N, C-alpha and C positions, 0 to 999 in steps of 0.2 A: 876584462871585466865590466868594462865599457861599453856602451855602443858605438864609440869613438875609435875604440881599439877593436874592437869586433869588425867593425869595416875596411881595418887592414887586414884581416885575414883572407888569403887567397882564395876564392872560391865565393866568398862571402859579397853578395852584390846588393843593390837596394831591395830587390824584392826579398830576399832572403832575410835580409836586416829588419826590413820591417813587419815583414811574417813570423819571424822567430827570433832578433834580436832581444829581446826583455826576455822570452823564456831562457834562452843560452846563457845571457848575461847573469840570470839569477840561480841559474843553476852552478856555475861555477863562482858564486858568491857563498854559494848554499855550501859547498864543497871547502872552500877556503874557511868557512867557519867550524865546521867540523875537522879540519885540519889545520888548524892554526900555524902550523910547521911548515907547511905548504907557501910557497909565496911565490906570486908570478914575477915573470922577470921584468925590471925595471928600468933596466937600461935598454928596453929596445929604443930605436929612432924611427920614429912613425914620420913616413912619408906626409907634408901638409897638402893635402885635398881641400878643392871647396867643397860647403856643407853639399848635401842630397839632399834631395828634395823631403825626404822623410824626414830630417835634421830640421830644414826649414819650416815645414808642416807643425812639428812640435813645437818649435820657437813662436810660433804666429797662434797657437794654442796656450803658450805660456804667458805670452803676452797679452791676452784676452783674458787668462785667470788671475791674472798679476791687477788687473782692471776692476775686478770683482765681480764678471761674469761667472754664470753657475755651468755645471757642464752640459745642461739641456741649451742653454741660450749661445754658448760656442758650438755645438753640434751646428743651430741652427745658422748661426750665422757663416760659417764655414761650410756649409752645407754635406755634413760628415755624418757619420752616425755618433749617437751617443755614448757607443760601446767604442767608437775608437777615440774619442775623447778620452776615456777613463784609460784606456792602453797608453795615450799618451803621457796623461798625469803618472800612470806606474813609471813609464819610463824616465822622466823626470825625476819622479822621486829615486829613482834607482842612480840616475847618473846624480846626485846628490843638490839638485835644487831644492828650495824651501817649497810647499804645496802643505796649505794647511790645510786639514785634513777635517778638521773641526767645520769647517764651513759647510760639508756637504754631509756629513757621516756624526751625526752625536760621540758625543765622547762616552757614555754608556755601552752605546754599540760597538764604538771602537774596543772597550774594555771586554767585552763580550767575545769581540771575534778574536782579539789576541789570547785571550783564555783559550779557546779552541783550538787556535792555531798551537798551543802550545801543548795542547792533548793527543792532537794528528800532526807528529812530529817529520811522517813519511815523505812530506812538502806535495801531495797532492792536495786540492782544494776540494775535492769533494766528500771527502770525511766533514771537512770543516763543515760544507753545505749541507751534509745530509743530517748531521747533528743540529744546525740553529736553523733548517727549514727553509720558510720563508721570510724570516726574521732579518733575513741579509739575504745579499745580492753576491755573483760571483766578483763584480766588479768590485765592489764593498771590500769583499773579502782580499782579491789582489792589493788596492789601496793600501791595506791596513796590515799587509803581509811583507810589500815594500818599506812602508816605512819602518815598521820592528826591525825588518834587515838592515834599514841604512842608520837606525841608530846604535844598533850592535856592532857594525863596523866601523860608527865614529866613536864608540865605547872603547873597540880593542886597536884601532888608532891613536888613542890615547894612553893605554895600556902600556 
């Protein structure tokens, strides 16, 4: 369900984790949302491994985020693309870390995206993007979707 758990799957190395980790964990979480009776095996004992470079990189992004830096500033400081920073923020949200999107996406735009996500529930972002056009970016859609999924998971966990 998390990137940390996914890294323990045989055949998932750092490259696959970085390239596909967020998408895979998102798909698993979507499946569990649709089938709440299915539960992951909670008793798996995971081997402690040192943090991989991808996790360290996300931790550094998160540290700068908490210092109040914007994604553009973080990208410039870290010499990474803005899209990579958005991918880090998405992964951090999926992991359950606090990322206040109102710093970069106004509340009305978040609401617009959430409404479109509810309308296009097939899991694909392209329908949302086509519906909203240039009013939003794919990065914004991904972040709002991750936040909505995290809120849903927290709500299900409380129930």
